[in-house]
N, C-alpha and C positions, 0 to 999 in steps of 0.2 A: 839329845841336846835340849836343855830346858831354857836357854837364854837367847834373847835377840837384843839388838841395839835399840833401845826404846827412845832415847833422846840424846841430843848433843846440847850441853849447857854452855852458853856464851856468857861471860862476865861482861856486862855493859854498864855504861855510866848512868843511864836513865832508861828504864824499861819502856815507857810510853813512846818516845821518839824512835828508839831502836826497833820496837815491835812494828811501828808504822812502816819504817824502811824495809824490814825483812818481809812483812806481809806483801808489800808491793813488789819487792825484788823477786820473791819466790812464788807468788800467787797463793800463799798459804792463808789460812783463816785462824782465828782464835779458837782454841778448844772450848766447847760449850761449858765444861765444868771448871775451867781454869784459863782465863785470858792471858796468863803469862806463858802458856804453851801455845806454839804455833804448829798447825798440823797441815800436811799436804792434802790436796783434793783427791788423792788416790794414786799417787805416783809409785815408782819403784822403791824398794827398801834402801836404806842408807848403808853404804859400805864403810868399813873401818880401815883406814890406811895407816899403817905403822911405819914410822920413819925415825932414824936415829939423829938426823941432822936438822930437820925442819921444825919450826915452832907450830904450836897448835893453831889451826885455822880451818875454815870451811873451804872445800873445793866444790864449786858449782859447775856442773857439766851442762854444756850447751846442747840442746836437742837440735842436731843438724838438719832434721827434716823440717823444722819450722823457723830456724833462726841461724845467725852466724855469731861468731865470737865478737866481731866488731859491733854488730847491732846490739848485742847484750851489754857490752861495755858502755856504749853510748847511752842505752836506756838506764843503766844503773848510775851513771854519772848525772843524768838528768834527775834522778831521784835523790841525789845528794852525795853519792860516792865520789871518790877521787882516785886517780892513778897514784900508785906508790912509785915515785920517780927514782928513788935510790936503790931499787931492788936489782940484784945481779942475776940476769937470766942466763941459762945455759944456751949453747948454740941450738938453733931450731926449736926454741921453746914453743909449746902449744898452749900457753896460758898467759894470762895477764893478771898482775897483782893489783888489787884495789883495796881501798880502805872505806868502810862505811862511815856515815857522818860522825859516829862516835869513835872513830879510829880503829874499829875492829878490822883486822886484816883478813882478806879472803881472796881466793883465786877463781877466775873464770877459765874453764878448761875447754879447749876447742875440739 
């Protein structure tokens, strides 16, 4: 196999404010050769989730050894995210749907 998932491209309204939000949200830094790319400090590889009914978005997984879903939701809201109130959740959902300051939808998975 010669391929790996190298990047996820998000269409944002304005790169500067979006980059600041995502750097703080994920603890990523700007790539030395291209500040439009945000890179992890050394985390696990990204998984590709295929789904026929859901729209394209990020799933951010909570590291349960260091945080909780509630703490991460609160932290991201403090950074400027907001809850997506009109989302229909399945019974016993283990996630919360948020929108970044530029309205990019993402999920926090517990």
